[in-house]
N, C-alpha and C positions, 0 to 999 in steps of 0.2 A: 504494500500500500504506500501511496505517496504521502509524504509528511504534510504538504500544503495542498489539500484537495481543491480549494477554491482558486480562481484565477489570481495571478500575480499582476499587479500594476507596476510598470517600470517606466522610467523616463530616461531616454538617451540624449545627452547633450553633446553634439558632435557636428562639425561643419562638413564632414565628408559624407556625401550622399551614398557613395559605394559602401562605406563601412556600415551605414544605417541599413542599407539594402541587405548586406550580408548578415547583419544582426537579425533582421526580420526572418531571413531564410533559416538561420540556425534556430531561432525561437519556435518556428513552426515544427521543428523536429523534437522540441522539448516535450517531456512527458507531462508537464504542467502547462495549462493554457496561460498565456501572457498577453496582456494588453500593453503595447509599447507606444508611448507618446514620444515625440521627438522635438528637439529645439536645436537650431543651428548655432546658438551661442548662449552665454550665461545670462545676458540681459533678457533675451527672449524666454529662457527657461524660468527665470524668476517671475516674469509677467504671467507665464502659463501656470506656474504653481500657485500664484496668488488668486487666480481665477478658477482653479480646480475644485470641483465638488468632491472628488475622491483623490487624495494625495497618493503618489506612487509609494510603493513599499521598497523600491530599490532605484537608485539613480546611478547611471553609467555615464561617466564624465571624461571627455577628452581634455587634455591639457592645452594643446596648441590650437587655439582658435583665434580668429580675428575679433577685434573688439574686446569684450570682457574675457579674459583668459580663464583657463580651467582652475588655476590656483585662486584667482579672484572670486570665481564662482563658488569654489569650495569654501572659502572664507565667508562669503555671504550666506551660504546654506547653513554652515555650522554656527553662525552667530545669530541666527534667527530661530527663536524657540519653536516656531511652527514646523521647522524642518530638521531640527537636531537629531530626532529619533530615526531618521531615514538613513539607512546605510548608503554610502557613496563608494562605488568602485571606480577608481581612476583607471581608465582604459586608454593607454597612450602608446605612441610609437617612440617616445623619448627614451634615449639610452643614457641620459645623464643621471648619475646617482643623486645629484642634488635635487632633481625633480621628485625622485622617490622619497627622499628625506623630507622635503617640503610638503609633499602630499600627506605623509603620515603625521607630520607635525600639525598639519591642517585638519587632522582627525578623519582622514578617509578610512574606510573599513578594509580596503585592499587596493593594491597597485598591481595591475595586470598589464604586461607589455604586449602591444599589438605585434604580431609577427610581421617581419618584412616580406615574407612569402605569403601572398594572399590565399594560397591553397591551404594554408594551415590555420586561417582565421576561423572558418566554420567549425572545425574540430575543437579549437580552443574555446569558442563561444559555447559549444555543446557541453564541454566540461564545466565551464563557468555556470551554465544553467543547471546542470546536474547538482552542483553544490548550492547555489543561491536559491534554487526553487524547490529542492527536495530535502535539504538538510537544515537550512536556517529558519529560525522562528521569526515571524514578522509581527509588527503592530498591525492589527486589522484596519483596513481602510475606513475612514470616517466620512 
């Protein structure tokens, strides 16, 4: 039996349409249903969250975006009491150790490096889904 039988609500903040498309494909293979909202940058994500009737239970955040960066978005999310309970997975192609350190200092729940070989992206996302959607306990959407 699956740990989380009800659908998971997730928000992916990423300016890469191809990464969002691959994430959607991988989520379709997940054993748990997932409703994926998307935002191309941090500013749009914060606007979306403030208007949401149902908050996401997981946020997947890219670091390297135009406008409001991933680290700035993480800081905004973790400093707002409405969103501090939502786990944030930083999902980035960055190879800089400093980005990993800054992400954890910013209270991300995990840092996952996007593979440079896109053929490895879907299997990686499938493994992420298996963990985040079948093992982790979430705050029920309100």
